[in-house]
C-alpha positions, 0 to 999 in steps of 0.5 A: 476395413481389411484394405486399409489394414494392408495398405497401412504403412509399416515401420520398423519392428520391435527391435528390443524384442529381436534383441531378447530373443537373440541373447536368449538363443544365444544363452541356450546355445551356451548352456546346452553345450555346457549341460549337454557334454557329458551326456553328448559324449556318453550317447554319441562319442561327441561332446558338443552333438546337442549343441551342433544339433540345436545349432544346424536344425533349431537355431539356424533354420528358426532364425531363417523361419523368423525372418521370412515370417517378419516380412509377411503381413499378418493378415496371411495367417487369417486366410490359413488358420483354418487348414493349419488347424485342420492339418495340426489335428491330422498330425496329432491323429498321425502319432498313434499310427505305426510306422508313421508315429514314434513311441517313446519311454511309453509316450507317442509324441513324435512323427518320424519320416526318416530323416525327419523327425517332429512334435505335432504338439509344437505345430499345434501351439501355434495353430490353435493361436492363429485359429482361435484368433480367426474364430473369435474375431469372426464370432464378434459379439457371439463370442460372448454367448454360451451357445455361440461362443462357450460351447463351440469353444469348449468343443474346440479345446476338448478335441485338442486336449483329448488328442494332446493327453492321449499321447501322453503330454500333461505339460503341453496340455497345461500350456495350450489350455492357459493360452487358449483361456487367455485369448478367450478372457481377451475377447471379452467373455464374461468371467462366469465362463472362465470360472466354469471352465477353470473349475471344470478343467481342475475337475477333469485333471483331478480325474486324469491324475486318479486314472493314471498311476504315474500321474498321482506319483508326480502329486505325491512327490510334489507334496513330499520330495522325499517320499522316494528319492531314488524312484519317483522323487529322483528327478525333482530331488536331483534338480533341487540338489543342483538349484541348492548347490548353485547358491547365490552366484553359482559354481561357475559356467561349466562346473555343473557336478549334476550334469555328470549323469545325475540329473535326468535330461539335463539339456531339455526339461531340466536345463533350468537346474543346470543354469541355477547350479552354474550361475547361481540365483543371480544368473537365474533371476537375470534369466527370468528377468529377460523373459518377463522383459519380453512378455511385457513387449510382447503384451504392449505390441498386443495392446497397441495392435492395429486390429482384433485379429492381430491383438489376439495373435499377439496376446497368443503367442506372448502367453506361449512364451511366458506359460511355457517358461513359466511351467518349466521353471516352476516344475523344476523348482517344485512349485508345481508338480514335475511335467515335461515342457521345454524352456523356450529358447534355451532347452534342447529341441529343434521342433519346439525352437523353430515353431516358437521362433515362427511365433515370434516373426509373426509378432515382430510383423505385428509390431510393424503396424502397431498404433502410435 
């Protein structure tokens, strides 16, 4: 069966996904240029520092990687899934090693190798998708078993979750677990297992919140943003002010007031607030529709994928995009507690952008072998 798949004649990749991703990348550069003009000038003396850095270290290498990867047959990733996953686990451990890992604002999320620094969690998101797709396909019907399916799944997710929460990175933890759960669901496991895992995850999440005061503060702020507007509620209050100021049509591109050192992380986690302020509800809604259209195309590729591995990878990568976008947007508009996670293709961050573009490249290759 494997030889038949490899010899299958490919067709053109999904051009709609390419157009949508290019649109998001271009829009992201425009918004980083606008949202980051003040903070760039203040920190680096160059109004376009964040724009230039995102273009040179994120967009350009990411697009090169995308075009290279979309030429590689998706079955290649089955061969490297295990070593890639193990390597990602090692990198997650290295962030805690002094001299290798960098601790910033109380979090250990970066590996610093002199001229190169990156976040291993972004590599793990792709690695766990490929590993779970390989593992689920290899297990076959055994994945529906409690001892041969659910227990090993929980061990893998538990190990990854432990390393991520130690950093700590609650947003990435939520995205990673959500992606894994969707892939596990698509594999055909009994729903009672998923409900059990979901209940256990919520219970663990409650315990983690109780153990750390800053997490409890975010819950308090979520239920009452006015509780401490100059302290724990500052970021969400400034984000809501930005969104409210934008109204229906926005203040106009480049005319955000909150980016003038009021809104924390205007080019990162909070960029959706600047988008809403400058382009209004109309602009923000169009952006959300683009994400939804992209996700629908991704799941359509998964539906027509030539085999189970390709299907699971396509589901995982598509879920990665939508869950990360949903968590970012919902946190900024106050629908869930505030958590730090970038908006895909839009937020500043070269590691995140490069690896999500590699994921899109794999998705595009799968689209070349979809069934009619």
